[in-house]
Structure formats: structure tokens, C-alpha cells
All heavy atoms as TSV, in Angstrom:
chain	resi	resn	atom	element	x	y	z
A	1	MET	N	N	141.315	-87.433	240.529
A	1	MET	CA	C	141.202	-86.278	239.518
A	1	MET	C	C	142.404	-86.378	238.513
A	1	MET	O	O	143.595	-86.641	238.885
A	1	MET	CB	C	141.406	-84.909	240.255
A	1	MET	CG	C	141.524	-83.813	239.272
A	1	MET	SD	S	141.879	-82.129	240.150
A	1	MET	CE	C	140.518	-82.146	241.217
A	2	LEU	N	N	142.037	-86.247	237.230
A	2	LEU	CA	C	142.955	-86.302	236.222
A	2	LEU	C	C	143.483	-84.952	235.942
A	2	LEU	O	O	142.713	-83.963	235.763
A	2	LEU	CB	C	142.342	-86.856	234.984
A	2	LEU	CG	C	143.178	-86.831	233.717
A	2	LEU	CD1	C	144.396	-87.638	233.802
A	2	LEU	CD2	C	142.366	-87.306	232.519
A	3	VAL	N	N	144.766	-84.620	235.960
A	3	VAL	CA	C	145.239	-83.246	235.742
A	3	VAL	C	C	146.110	-83.304	234.395
A	3	VAL	O	O	147.005	-84.081	234.270
A	3	VAL	CB	C	146.223	-83.005	237.004
A	3	VAL	CG1	C	146.833	-81.550	236.613
A	3	VAL	CG2	C	145.639	-82.937	238.224
A	4	LEU	N	N	145.608	-82.456	233.536
A	4	LEU	CA	C	146.167	-82.350	232.201
A	4	LEU	C	C	146.778	-80.949	231.940
A	4	LEU	O	O	146.116	-79.968	232.477
A	4	LEU	CB	C	145.187	-82.743	231.100
A	4	LEU	CG	C	144.582	-84.122	231.214
A	4	LEU	CD1	C	143.421	-84.195	230.259
A	4	LEU	CD2	C	145.561	-85.131	230.825
A	5	SER	N	N	147.712	-80.875	231.151
A	5	SER	CA	C	148.273	-79.599	230.684
A	5	SER	C	C	147.775	-79.395	229.237
A	5	SER	O	O	147.921	-80.307	228.430
A	5	SER	CB	C	149.929	-79.594	230.749
A	5	SER	OG	O	150.254	-79.711	232.003
A	6	ARG	N	N	147.310	-78.176	229.037
A	6	ARG	CA	C	146.811	-77.836	227.681
A	6	ARG	C	C	147.265	-76.310	227.358
A	6	ARG	O	O	147.319	-75.617	228.316
A	6	ARG	CB	C	145.305	-77.811	227.564
A	6	ARG	CG	C	144.708	-79.226	227.709
A	6	ARG	CD	C	144.742	-80.329	226.574
A	6	ARG	NE	N	146.195	-80.632	226.364
A	6	ARG	CZ	C	146.637	-81.056	225.122
A	6	ARG	NH1	N	145.885	-81.156	224.170
A	6	ARG	NH2	N	147.831	-81.473	225.016
A	7	LYS	N	N	147.529	-76.075	226.139
A	7	LYS	CA	C	147.934	-74.725	225.718
A	7	LYS	C	C	146.704	-74.162	225.037
A	7	LYS	O	O	145.789	-74.867	224.782
A	7	LYS	CB	C	149.128	-74.735	224.742
A	7	LYS	CG	C	150.399	-75.280	225.402
A	7	LYS	CD	C	151.505	-75.230	224.466
A	7	LYS	CE	C	152.879	-75.809	225.066
A	7	LYS	NZ	N	153.919	-75.954	224.087
A	8	LYS	N	N	146.811	-72.954	224.771
A	8	LYS	CA	C	145.776	-72.118	224.061
A	8	LYS	C	C	145.378	-72.849	222.813
A	8	LYS	O	O	146.244	-73.335	222.047
A	8	LYS	CB	C	146.142	-70.634	223.751
A	8	LYS	CG	C	145.039	-69.886	223.046
A	8	LYS	CD	C	145.424	-68.476	222.910
A	8	LYS	CE	C	144.451	-67.656	222.175
A	8	LYS	NZ	N	144.805	-66.256	221.885
A	9	ASN	N	N	144.089	-73.062	222.483
A	9	ASN	CA	C	143.524	-73.763	221.337
A	9	ASN	C	C	143.723	-75.271	221.359
A	9	ASN	O	O	143.334	-75.887	220.338
A	9	ASN	CB	C	144.025	-73.225	220.001
A	9	ASN	CG	C	143.708	-71.789	219.843
A	9	ASN	OD1	O	142.568	-71.321	220.155
A	9	ASN	ND2	N	144.694	-70.887	219.381
A	10	GLU	N	N	144.181	-75.863	222.450
A	10	GLU	CA	C	144.189	-77.237	222.569
A	10	GLU	C	C	142.958	-77.795	223.318
A	10	GLU	O	O	142.399	-76.945	224.110
A	10	GLU	CB	C	145.508	-77.710	223.343
A	10	GLU	CG	C	146.806	-77.416	222.567
A	10	GLU	CD	C	148.037	-77.945	223.249
A	10	GLU	OE1	O	147.975	-78.084	224.454
A	10	GLU	OE2	O	148.985	-78.233	222.448
A	11	SER	N	N	142.585	-78.935	223.127
A	11	SER	CA	C	141.347	-79.548	223.643
A	11	SER	C	C	141.507	-80.826	224.430
A	11	SER	O	O	142.528	-81.512	224.289
A	11	SER	CB	C	140.342	-79.699	222.488
A	11	SER	OG	O	140.084	-78.565	221.927
A	12	ILE	N	N	140.522	-81.217	225.099
A	12	ILE	CA	C	140.388	-82.610	225.755
A	12	ILE	C	C	139.001	-83.021	225.353
A	12	ILE	O	O	138.036	-82.261	224.965
A	12	ILE	CB	C	140.566	-82.595	227.107
A	12	ILE	CG1	C	139.529	-81.900	227.916
A	12	ILE	CG2	C	141.966	-82.236	227.583
A	12	ILE	CD1	C	139.414	-82.129	229.449
A	13	VAL	N	N	138.802	-84.337	225.127
A	13	VAL	CA	C	137.512	-84.980	224.763
A	13	VAL	C	C	137.048	-85.846	225.909
A	13	VAL	O	O	137.962	-86.677	226.409
A	13	VAL	CB	C	137.672	-85.916	223.536
A	13	VAL	CG1	C	136.418	-86.477	223.173
A	13	VAL	CG2	C	138.194	-84.913	222.392
A	14	ILE	N	N	135.859	-85.737	226.357
A	14	ILE	CA	C	135.269	-86.472	227.486
A	14	ILE	C	C	134.062	-87.329	226.952
A	14	ILE	O	O	133.312	-86.706	226.304
A	14	ILE	CB	C	134.890	-85.566	228.609
A	14	ILE	CG1	C	135.982	-84.685	229.121
A	14	ILE	CG2	C	134.135	-86.360	229.689
A	14	ILE	CD1	C	135.447	-83.563	230.024
A	15	ASN	N	N	134.214	-88.614	227.112
A	15	ASN	CA	C	133.286	-89.607	226.789
A	15	ASN	C	C	132.799	-89.453	225.329
A	15	ASN	O	O	131.662	-89.598	224.957
A	15	ASN	CB	C	132.058	-89.351	227.737
A	15	ASN	CG	C	131.101	-90.520	227.737
A	15	ASN	OD1	O	131.548	-91.692	227.582
A	15	ASN	ND2	N	129.726	-90.356	227.791
A	16	ASN	N	N	133.647	-89.216	224.365
A	16	ASN	CA	C	133.478	-89.132	222.950
A	16	ASN	C	C	132.529	-88.036	222.457
A	16	ASN	O	O	132.321	-87.904	221.288
A	16	ASN	CB	C	133.062	-90.509	222.470
A	16	ASN	CG	C	134.038	-91.579	222.661
A	16	ASN	OD1	O	135.147	-91.385	222.514
A	16	ASN	ND2	N	133.532	-92.726	223.014
A	17	ASP	N	N	131.842	-87.240	223.429
A	17	ASP	CA	C	130.971	-86.372	222.836
A	17	ASP	C	C	131.069	-84.931	223.672
A	17	ASP	O	O	130.206	-84.092	223.273
A	17	ASP	CB	C	129.491	-86.936	223.011
A	17	ASP	CG	C	129.095	-87.293	224.375
A	17	ASP	OD1	O	129.839	-87.199	225.226
A	17	ASP	OD2	O	127.921	-87.775	224.542
A	18	VAL	N	N	131.919	-84.705	224.494
A	18	VAL	CA	C	132.158	-83.482	225.113
A	18	VAL	C	C	133.660	-82.986	224.814
A	18	VAL	O	O	134.481	-83.657	225.059
A	18	VAL	CB	C	131.965	-83.547	226.629
A	18	VAL	CG1	C	132.187	-82.148	227.278
A	18	VAL	CG2	C	130.569	-83.986	226.925
A	19	ILE	N	N	133.748	-81.719	224.335
A	19	ILE	CA	C	135.094	-81.257	223.954
A	19	ILE	C	C	135.255	-80.017	224.793
A	19	ILE	O	O	134.341	-79.147	224.766
A	19	ILE	CB	C	135.148	-80.938	222.465
A	19	ILE	CG1	C	134.934	-82.239	221.591
A	19	ILE	CG2	C	136.450	-80.357	222.140
A	19	ILE	CD1	C	134.778	-81.994	220.189
A	20	VAL	N	N	136.295	-79.891	225.437
A	20	VAL	CA	C	136.647	-78.766	226.234
A	20	VAL	C	C	137.997	-78.230	225.652
A	20	VAL	O	O	138.974	-78.857	225.646
A	20	VAL	CB	C	136.914	-79.094	227.698
A	20	VAL	CG1	C	137.227	-77.897	228.530
A	20	VAL	CG2	C	135.708	-79.710	228.345
A	21	THR	N	N	137.894	-76.902	225.260
A	21	THR	CA	C	138.941	-76.263	224.479
A	21	THR	C	C	139.522	-75.037	225.304
A	21	THR	O	O	138.560	-74.342	225.761
A	21	THR	CB	C	138.634	-75.813	223.195
A	21	THR	OG1	O	138.152	-76.975	222.397
A	21	THR	CG2	C	139.795	-75.091	222.413
A	22	VAL	N	N	140.834	-74.836	225.349
A	22	VAL	CA	C	141.324	-73.719	226.088
A	22	VAL	C	C	141.309	-72.543	225.012
A	22	VAL	O	O	141.860	-72.630	223.972
A	22	VAL	CB	C	142.737	-73.864	226.530
A	22	VAL	CG1	C	143.380	-72.532	227.164
A	22	VAL	CG2	C	142.836	-74.972	227.531
A	23	VAL	N	N	140.388	-71.549	225.285
A	23	VAL	CA	C	140.153	-70.455	224.364
A	23	VAL	C	C	141.039	-69.357	224.519
A	23	VAL	O	O	141.539	-68.759	223.699
A	23	VAL	CB	C	138.696	-69.867	224.512
A	23	VAL	CG1	C	138.355	-68.739	223.607
A	23	VAL	CG2	C	137.683	-71.046	224.216
A	24	GLU	N	N	141.406	-69.122	225.771
A	24	GLU	CA	C	142.216	-67.851	226.044
A	24	GLU	C	C	142.857	-68.096	227.539
A	24	GLU	O	O	142.229	-68.535	228.441
A	24	GLU	CB	C	141.318	-66.590	226.122
A	24	GLU	CG	C	142.082	-65.256	226.372
A	24	GLU	CD	C	141.220	-64.112	226.337
A	24	GLU	OE1	O	139.948	-64.180	226.527
A	24	GLU	OE2	O	141.768	-62.981	226.102
A	25	ILE	N	N	144.067	-67.476	227.697
A	25	ILE	CA	C	144.728	-67.518	228.996
A	25	ILE	C	C	145.115	-66.129	229.211
A	25	ILE	O	O	145.820	-65.530	228.372
A	25	ILE	CB	C	145.933	-68.462	229.027
A	25	ILE	CG1	C	145.528	-69.883	228.646
A	25	ILE	CG2	C	146.615	-68.449	230.385
A	25	ILE	CD1	C	146.746	-70.741	228.392
A	26	ARG	N	N	144.599	-65.532	230.279
A	26	ARG	CA	C	144.898	-64.023	230.583
A	26	ARG	C	C	145.167	-64.045	232.038
A	26	ARG	O	O	144.255	-64.014	232.913
A	26	ARG	CB	C	143.640	-63.269	230.220
A	26	ARG	CG	C	143.881	-61.729	230.229
A	26	ARG	CD	C	142.692	-60.922	229.930
A	26	ARG	NE	N	142.113	-61.184	228.646
A	26	ARG	CZ	C	140.924	-60.666	228.290
A	26	ARG	NH1	N	140.188	-59.878	229.162
A	26	ARG	NH2	N	140.460	-61.087	227.093
A	27	GLY	N	N	146.458	-63.757	232.388
A	27	GLY	CA	C	146.819	-63.745	233.823
A	27	GLY	C	C	146.576	-65.027	234.506
A	27	GLY	O	O	146.958	-66.061	234.018
A	28	ASP	N	N	145.655	-64.935	235.551
A	28	ASP	CA	C	145.399	-66.111	236.272
A	28	ASP	C	C	144.042	-66.821	235.993
A	28	ASP	O	O	143.549	-67.469	236.581
A	28	ASP	CB	C	145.388	-65.797	237.803
A	28	ASP	CG	C	144.410	-64.752	238.313
A	28	ASP	OD1	O	143.842	-64.125	237.378
A	28	ASP	OD2	O	144.074	-64.709	239.480
A	29	LYS	N	N	143.482	-66.242	234.919
A	29	LYS	CA	C	142.151	-66.743	234.339
A	29	LYS	C	C	142.333	-67.470	233.050
A	29	LYS	O	O	143.067	-67.202	232.257
A	29	LYS	CB	C	141.147	-65.642	234.088
A	29	LYS	CG	C	140.692	-65.036	235.400
A	29	LYS	CD	C	139.596	-64.019	235.047
A	29	LYS	CE	C	139.190	-63.426	236.371
A	29	LYS	NZ	N	138.046	-62.557	236.276
A	30	VAL	N	N	141.653	-68.608	232.957
A	30	VAL	CA	C	141.541	-69.356	231.696
A	30	VAL	C	C	140.169	-69.495	231.255
A	30	VAL	O	O	139.281	-69.783	232.030
A	30	VAL	CB	C	142.104	-70.844	232.089
A	30	VAL	CG1	C	141.878	-71.718	230.831
A	30	VAL	CG2	C	143.536	-70.818	232.583
A	31	ARG	N	N	139.925	-69.098	230.005
A	31	ARG	CA	C	138.676	-69.242	229.366
A	31	ARG	C	C	138.499	-70.581	228.615
A	31	ARG	O	O	139.446	-70.931	227.851
A	31	ARG	CB	C	138.391	-67.996	228.491
A	31	ARG	CG	C	138.315	-66.764	229.129
A	31	ARG	CD	C	138.003	-65.627	228.300
A	31	ARG	NE	N	136.632	-65.778	227.740
A	31	ARG	CZ	C	136.167	-65.071	226.822
A	31	ARG	NH1	N	136.823	-64.393	226.118
A	31	ARG	NH2	N	134.885	-65.267	226.420
A	32	LEU	N	N	137.437	-71.346	228.926
A	32	LEU	CA	C	137.305	-72.605	228.307
A	32	LEU	C	C	136.001	-72.537	227.435
A	32	LEU	O	O	134.983	-71.922	227.811
A	32	LEU	CB	C	136.946	-73.597	229.403
A	32	LEU	CG	C	138.162	-73.827	230.404
A	32	LEU	CD1	C	137.782	-74.884	231.424
A	32	LEU	CD2	C	139.446	-74.359	229.715
A	33	GLY	N	N	136.157	-73.133	226.196
A	33	GLY	CA	C	134.962	-73.355	225.424
A	33	GLY	C	C	134.441	-74.850	225.520
A	33	GLY	O	O	135.312	-75.818	225.500
A	34	ILE	N	N	133.181	-75.060	225.723
A	34	ILE	CA	C	132.672	-76.362	225.843
A	34	ILE	C	C	131.625	-76.761	224.975
A	34	ILE	O	O	130.733	-75.977	224.613
A	34	ILE	CB	C	132.227	-76.478	227.251
A	34	ILE	CG1	C	133.264	-76.271	228.288
A	34	ILE	CG2	C	131.410	-77.967	227.543
A	34	ILE	CD1	C	132.685	-76.045	229.716
A	35	VAL	N	N	131.835	-77.857	224.163
A	35	VAL	CA	C	130.910	-78.356	223.201
A	35	VAL	C	C	130.431	-79.652	223.760
A	35	VAL	O	O	131.135	-80.567	223.856
A	35	VAL	CB	C	131.535	-78.551	221.853
A	35	VAL	CG1	C	130.495	-79.155	220.856
A	35	VAL	CG2	C	132.117	-77.266	221.230
A	36	ALA	N	N	129.048	-79.595	223.933
A	36	ALA	CA	C	128.470	-80.895	224.584
A	36	ALA	C	C	127.000	-81.040	223.999
A	36	ALA	O	O	126.383	-79.968	223.548
A	36	ALA	CB	C	128.440	-80.713	226.050
A	37	PRO	N	N	126.538	-82.317	224.007
A	37	PRO	CA	C	125.147	-82.367	223.537
A	37	PRO	C	C	124.155	-81.691	224.355
A	37	PRO	O	O	124.364	-81.326	225.500
A	37	PRO	CB	C	124.880	-83.984	223.708
A	37	PRO	CG	C	126.277	-84.589	223.814
A	37	PRO	CD	C	127.144	-83.602	224.400
A	38	LYS	N	N	123.026	-81.294	223.810
A	38	LYS	CA	C	122.114	-80.489	224.497
A	38	LYS	C	C	121.597	-81.049	225.753
A	38	LYS	O	O	121.011	-80.438	226.680
A	38	LYS	CB	C	120.901	-80.063	223.506
A	38	LYS	CG	C	121.331	-79.083	222.508
A	38	LYS	CD	C	120.208	-78.639	221.682
A	38	LYS	CE	C	120.526	-77.642	220.547
A	38	LYS	NZ	N	120.717	-76.307	221.013
A	39	ASP	N	N	121.579	-82.438	225.780
A	39	ASP	CA	C	120.952	-83.083	226.891
A	39	ASP	C	C	121.969	-83.186	228.065
A	39	ASP	O	O	121.670	-83.802	229.152
A	39	ASP	CB	C	120.416	-84.435	226.549
A	39	ASP	CG	C	121.424	-85.441	225.967
A	39	ASP	OD1	O	122.476	-84.805	225.464
A	39	ASP	OD2	O	121.410	-86.582	226.216
A	40	VAL	N	N	123.220	-82.797	227.844
A	40	VAL	CA	C	124.211	-82.688	228.969
A	40	VAL	C	C	124.336	-81.335	229.594
A	40	VAL	O	O	124.754	-80.320	228.950
A	40	VAL	CB	C	125.656	-83.119	228.380
A	40	VAL	CG1	C	126.766	-83.049	229.420
A	40	VAL	CG2	C	125.586	-84.478	227.739
A	41	PRO	N	N	123.915	-81.145	230.829
A	41	PRO	CA	C	124.020	-79.931	231.495
A	41	PRO	C	C	125.379	-79.455	231.857
A	41	PRO	O	O	126.249	-80.406	232.149
A	41	PRO	CB	C	123.221	-80.039	232.899
A	41	PRO	CG	C	123.172	-81.599	233.005
A	41	PRO	CD	C	123.247	-82.182	231.636
A	42	VAL	N	N	125.777	-78.242	231.618
A	42	VAL	CA	C	127.048	-77.719	231.902
A	42	VAL	C	C	126.917	-76.543	232.676
A	42	VAL	O	O	126.255	-75.544	232.228
A	42	VAL	CB	C	127.810	-77.430	230.496
A	42	VAL	CG1	C	129.218	-76.857	230.897
A	42	VAL	CG2	C	127.901	-78.632	229.800
A	43	HIS	N	N	127.412	-76.488	233.953
A	43	HIS	CA	C	127.348	-75.263	234.819
A	43	HIS	C	C	128.713	-75.017	235.491
A	43	HIS	O	O	129.447	-75.975	235.756
A	43	HIS	CB	C	126.273	-75.539	235.987
A	43	HIS	CG	C	124.895	-75.962	235.428
A	43	HIS	ND1	N	123.932	-74.948	234.946
A	43	HIS	CD2	C	124.174	-77.083	235.505
A	43	HIS	CE1	C	122.906	-75.587	234.637
A	43	HIS	NE2	N	123.025	-76.807	234.863
A	44	ARG	N	N	128.852	-73.796	235.908
A	44	ARG	CA	C	129.940	-73.494	236.770
A	44	ARG	C	C	129.573	-74.175	238.145
A	44	ARG	O	O	128.489	-74.254	238.498
A	44	ARG	CB	C	130.104	-72.033	237.011
A	44	ARG	CG	C	130.472	-71.258	235.754
A	44	ARG	CD	C	130.911	-69.814	235.976
A	44	ARG	NE	N	130.011	-69.066	236.980
A	44	ARG	CZ	C	128.947	-68.362	236.751
A	44	ARG	NH1	N	128.470	-68.150	235.543
A	44	ARG	NH2	N	128.264	-67.829	237.731
A	45	GLU	N	N	130.689	-74.570	238.804
A	45	GLU	CA	C	130.390	-75.288	240.210
A	45	GLU	C	C	129.466	-74.554	241.048
A	45	GLU	O	O	128.549	-75.100	241.679
A	45	GLU	CB	C	131.739	-75.598	240.826
A	45	GLU	CG	C	131.563	-76.432	242.138
A	45	GLU	CD	C	132.816	-76.856	242.812
A	45	GLU	OE1	O	133.696	-75.953	242.598
A	45	GLU	OE2	O	132.863	-77.825	243.455
A	46	GLU	N	N	129.696	-73.181	241.233
A	46	GLU	CA	C	128.858	-72.433	242.215
A	46	GLU	C	C	127.364	-72.357	241.720
A	46	GLU	O	O	126.470	-72.330	242.439
A	46	GLU	CB	C	129.378	-71.042	242.380
A	46	GLU	CG	C	129.450	-70.131	241.084
A	46	GLU	CD	C	130.699	-70.189	240.305
A	46	GLU	OE1	O	131.401	-71.258	240.451
A	46	GLU	OE2	O	130.969	-69.347	239.516
A	47	VAL	N	N	127.067	-72.356	240.401
A	47	VAL	CA	C	125.765	-72.422	239.835
A	47	VAL	C	C	125.161	-73.819	240.090
A	47	VAL	O	O	123.989	-73.925	240.586
A	47	VAL	CB	C	125.700	-72.027	238.285
A	47	VAL	CG1	C	124.423	-72.341	237.812
A	47	VAL	CG2	C	126.222	-70.658	238.019
A	48	TYR	N	N	125.906	-74.839	239.921
A	48	TYR	CA	C	125.524	-76.281	240.131
A	48	TYR	C	C	125.140	-76.313	241.676
A	48	TYR	O	O	124.080	-76.985	242.070
A	48	TYR	CB	C	126.531	-77.366	239.852
A	48	TYR	CG	C	126.168	-78.637	240.174
A	48	TYR	CD1	C	125.678	-79.453	239.227
A	48	TYR	CD2	C	126.292	-79.291	241.455
A	48	TYR	CE1	C	125.337	-80.774	239.385
A	48	TYR	CE2	C	125.903	-80.534	241.709
A	48	TYR	CZ	C	125.475	-81.271	240.669
A	48	TYR	OH	O	125.057	-82.587	240.826
A	49	GLU	N	N	125.834	-75.847	242.514
A	49	GLU	CA	C	125.573	-75.905	244.034
A	49	GLU	C	C	124.331	-75.108	244.331
A	49	GLU	O	O	123.562	-75.556	245.161
A	49	GLU	CB	C	126.793	-75.300	244.762
A	49	GLU	CG	C	128.029	-76.134	244.861
A	49	GLU	CD	C	129.243	-75.497	245.452
A	49	GLU	OE1	O	129.056	-74.411	246.020
A	49	GLU	OE2	O	130.222	-76.138	245.366
A	50	ALA	N	N	124.110	-73.974	243.662
A	50	ALA	CA	C	122.870	-73.124	243.910
A	50	ALA	C	C	121.670	-73.993	243.494
A	50	ALA	O	O	120.637	-73.943	244.181
A	50	ALA	CB	C	123.015	-71.742	243.167
A	51	ILE	N	N	121.816	-74.680	242.394
A	51	ILE	CA	C	120.659	-75.392	241.850
A	51	ILE	C	C	120.350	-76.635	242.653
A	51	ILE	O	O	119.191	-76.870	243.048
A	51	ILE	CB	C	120.864	-75.807	240.313
A	51	ILE	CG1	C	121.017	-74.588	239.378
A	51	ILE	CG2	C	119.846	-76.834	239.943
A	51	ILE	CD1	C	121.495	-74.918	238.044
A	52	HIS	N	N	121.363	-77.342	243.023
A	52	HIS	CA	C	121.275	-78.615	243.674
A	52	HIS	C	C	121.491	-78.628	245.197
A	52	HIS	O	O	121.232	-79.621	245.926
A	52	HIS	CB	C	122.243	-79.712	243.111
A	52	HIS	CG	C	121.856	-79.910	241.550
A	52	HIS	ND1	N	120.856	-80.724	241.214
A	52	HIS	CD2	C	122.632	-79.528	240.516
A	52	HIS	CE1	C	120.885	-80.797	239.918
A	52	HIS	NE2	N	121.871	-79.949	239.413
A	53	GLY	N	N	122.084	-77.537	245.765
A	53	GLY	CA	C	122.286	-77.397	247.224
A	53	GLY	C	C	123.471	-78.224	247.685
A	53	GLY	O	O	123.645	-78.482	248.945
A	54	THR	N	N	124.269	-78.756	246.667
A	54	THR	CA	C	125.437	-79.539	247.106
A	54	THR	C	C	126.468	-79.570	246.035
A	54	THR	O	O	126.250	-79.128	244.951
A	54	THR	CB	C	124.957	-81.080	247.285
A	54	THR	OG1	O	126.104	-81.811	247.655
A	54	THR	CG2	C	124.339	-81.646	246.021
A	55	LYS	N	N	127.772	-79.880	246.405
A	55	LYS	CA	C	128.848	-79.898	245.371
A	55	LYS	C	C	128.592	-81.214	244.518
A	55	LYS	O	O	128.072	-82.115	244.975
A	55	LYS	CB	C	130.154	-79.999	246.204
A	55	LYS	CG	C	130.689	-78.809	246.866
A	55	LYS	CD	C	131.944	-78.949	247.302
A	55	LYS	CE	C	132.563	-77.612	247.970
A	55	LYS	NZ	N	133.372	-76.927	247.095
A	56	PRO	N	N	128.972	-80.985	243.264
A	56	PRO	CA	C	128.951	-82.227	242.415
A	56	PRO	C	C	129.776	-83.469	242.915
A	56	PRO	O	O	130.907	-83.179	243.539
A	56	PRO	CB	C	129.517	-81.737	241.063
A	56	PRO	CG	C	129.997	-80.295	241.263
A	56	PRO	CD	C	129.685	-79.926	242.648
A	57	ALA	N	N	129.315	-84.584	242.784
A	57	ALA	CA	C	129.950	-85.817	243.355
A	57	ALA	C	C	131.006	-86.095	242.414
A	57	ALA	O	O	130.935	-86.239	241.123
A	57	ALA	CB	C	128.916	-86.948	243.503
A	58	ALA	N	N	132.226	-86.380	242.985
A	58	ALA	CA	C	133.348	-86.924	242.197
A	58	ALA	C	C	133.258	-88.584	242.416
A	58	ALA	O	O	132.713	-89.080	243.283
A	58	ALA	CB	C	134.625	-86.561	242.739
A	59	SER	N	N	133.716	-89.266	241.266
A	59	SER	CA	C	133.812	-90.766	241.354
A	59	SER	C	C	134.720	-91.108	242.508
A	59	SER	O	O	135.936	-90.823	242.380
A	59	SER	CB	C	134.223	-91.224	240.054
A	59	SER	OG	O	133.310	-90.892	239.009
A	60	PRO	N	N	134.219	-91.759	243.503
A	60	PRO	CA	C	135.138	-92.253	244.620
A	60	PRO	C	C	136.269	-93.210	244.172
A	60	PRO	O	O	135.888	-94.096	243.243
A	60	PRO	CB	C	134.213	-92.932	245.507
A	60	PRO	CG	C	132.952	-93.062	244.937
A	60	PRO	CD	C	132.914	-92.245	243.739
A	61	GLY	N	N	137.395	-93.010	244.577
A	61	GLY	CA	C	138.440	-93.836	244.139
A	61	GLY	C	C	139.158	-93.679	242.766
A	61	GLY	O	O	140.032	-94.405	242.404
A	62	THR	N	N	138.666	-92.640	242.102
A	62	THR	CA	C	139.227	-92.346	240.799
A	62	THR	C	C	140.141	-91.220	241.009
A	62	THR	O	O	139.796	-90.013	240.853
A	62	THR	CB	C	138.126	-91.949	239.732
A	62	THR	OG1	O	137.219	-92.981	239.704
A	62	THR	CG2	C	138.707	-91.767	238.477
A	63	VAL	N	N	141.487	-91.503	241.226
A	63	VAL	CA	C	142.433	-90.402	241.401
A	63	VAL	C	C	143.571	-90.771	240.366
A	63	VAL	O	O	144.338	-91.822	240.525
A	63	VAL	CB	C	143.039	-90.389	242.853
A	63	VAL	CG1	C	144.039	-89.321	242.915
A	63	VAL	CG2	C	141.877	-90.039	243.818
A	64	VAL	N	N	143.760	-89.908	239.368
A	64	VAL	CA	C	144.850	-90.120	238.383
A	64	VAL	C	C	145.574	-88.759	238.202
A	64	VAL	O	O	144.815	-87.805	238.059
A	64	VAL	CB	C	144.344	-90.654	237.123
A	64	VAL	CG1	C	145.348	-90.758	236.079
A	64	VAL	CG2	C	143.501	-91.971	237.318
A	65	LYS	N	N	146.884	-88.579	238.306
A	65	LYS	CA	C	147.437	-87.533	237.959
A	65	LYS	C	C	148.374	-87.708	236.796
A	65	LYS	O	O	149.215	-88.752	236.813
A	65	LYS	CB	C	148.272	-86.953	239.157
A	65	LYS	CG	C	147.382	-86.543	240.367
A	65	LYS	CD	C	148.223	-85.900	241.407
A	65	LYS	CE	C	147.351	-85.349	242.430
A	65	LYS	NZ	N	147.971	-84.821	243.618
A	66	ALA	N	N	148.382	-86.878	235.786
A	66	ALA	CA	C	149.315	-86.917	234.616
A	66	ALA	C	C	150.321	-85.882	234.651
A	66	ALA	O	O	150.069	-84.787	235.011
A	66	ALA	CB	C	148.514	-86.785	233.363
A	67	ALA	N	N	151.589	-86.262	234.597
A	67	ALA	CA	C	152.662	-85.366	234.783
A	67	ALA	C	C	152.719	-84.522	233.487
A	67	ALA	O	O	152.449	-84.899	232.447
A	67	ALA	CB	C	153.995	-86.084	235.054
A	68	ASP	N	N	153.254	-83.324	233.662
A	68	ASP	CA	C	153.561	-82.434	232.426
A	68	ASP	C	C	154.524	-83.173	231.508
A	68	ASP	O	O	155.544	-83.562	232.073
A	68	ASP	CB	C	154.092	-80.994	232.810
A	68	ASP	CG	C	153.070	-80.160	233.433
A	68	ASP	OD1	O	151.905	-80.505	233.269
A	68	ASP	OD2	O	153.414	-79.268	234.192
A	69	PRO	N	N	154.284	-83.274	230.262
A	69	PRO	CA	C	155.183	-83.909	229.261
A	69	PRO	C	C	156.517	-83.224	229.115
A	69	PRO	O	O	157.491	-83.583	228.754
A	69	PRO	CB	C	154.474	-84.099	228.025
A	69	PRO	CG	C	153.394	-83.054	228.124
A	69	PRO	CD	C	153.033	-82.898	229.595
A	70	GLU	N	N	156.458	-81.799	229.368
A	70	GLU	CA	C	157.530	-80.948	229.106
A	70	GLU	C	C	157.955	-80.375	230.497
A	70	GLU	O	O	157.151	-79.808	231.106
A	70	GLU	CB	C	157.131	-79.825	228.184
A	70	GLU	CG	C	156.707	-80.400	226.780
A	70	GLU	CD	C	156.208	-79.235	226.027
A	70	GLU	OE1	O	156.460	-77.984	226.270
A	70	GLU	OE2	O	155.533	-79.533	224.931
A	71	PRO	N	N	159.248	-80.461	230.888
A	71	PRO	CA	C	159.702	-79.727	232.069
A	71	PRO	C	C	159.607	-78.295	232.004
A	71	PRO	O	O	159.733	-77.666	230.986
A	71	PRO	CB	C	161.083	-80.096	232.217
A	71	PRO	CG	C	161.521	-80.735	230.968
A	71	PRO	CD	C	160.232	-81.097	230.162
A	72	ARG	N	N	159.147	-77.679	233.163
A	72	ARG	CA	C	159.157	-76.258	233.117
A	72	ARG	C	C	160.463	-75.555	233.661
A	72	ARG	O	O	161.124	-76.106	234.402
A	72	ARG	CB	C	157.925	-75.744	234.075
A	72	ARG	CG	C	156.755	-76.317	233.655
A	72	ARG	CD	C	155.631	-75.788	234.479
A	72	ARG	NE	N	154.251	-76.227	233.879
A	72	ARG	CZ	C	153.263	-76.243	234.457
A	72	ARG	NH1	N	153.095	-75.568	235.573
A	72	ARG	NH2	N	152.101	-76.643	233.837
A	73	SER	N	N	160.648	-74.335	232.971
A	73	SER	CA	C	161.996	-73.751	233.397
A	73	SER	C	C	161.735	-72.764	234.462
A	73	SER	O	O	160.808	-72.198	234.771
A	73	SER	CB	C	162.567	-73.067	232.179
A	73	SER	OG	O	161.870	-73.010	231.042
């Protein structure tokens, strides 16, 4: 799993065509905006599980952690 730190209005790009933006941070909830091609399904994990009856598969052996670039106080 790749772990990234983002602030409000900052984004990440996945595979050149999916953009995930932090829209709002309120308490312990983060609202994300996702822009993806129409042929790419986007579901919350619990909806995916209800549709497919299983958790989404993670790529085996792909474990990467990125440290926060700024120390926290």
C-alpha cells in the first residue's frame, strides 16, 4: 500500500487518467472527489463487496510506504 499525505484541495493522479482530490476534511472524515473515465467503475469498498461478494484484490507484493515530508508537531 502506498501511503501519501495530502492537504485540502491537493490531488493524486492514478494511471494518468484518474484524479483523486481531497475536497474537505471535517473531524475524522475526509471527503474525496474522484475524476475517472466513464468505463472505470468507482465504488466505496462496502458497495464493491455487496456487488462482487468479496473484498477488492490488492496487488500481491506491492507494499510501499511514503513518509510524511513534513514532521508533525
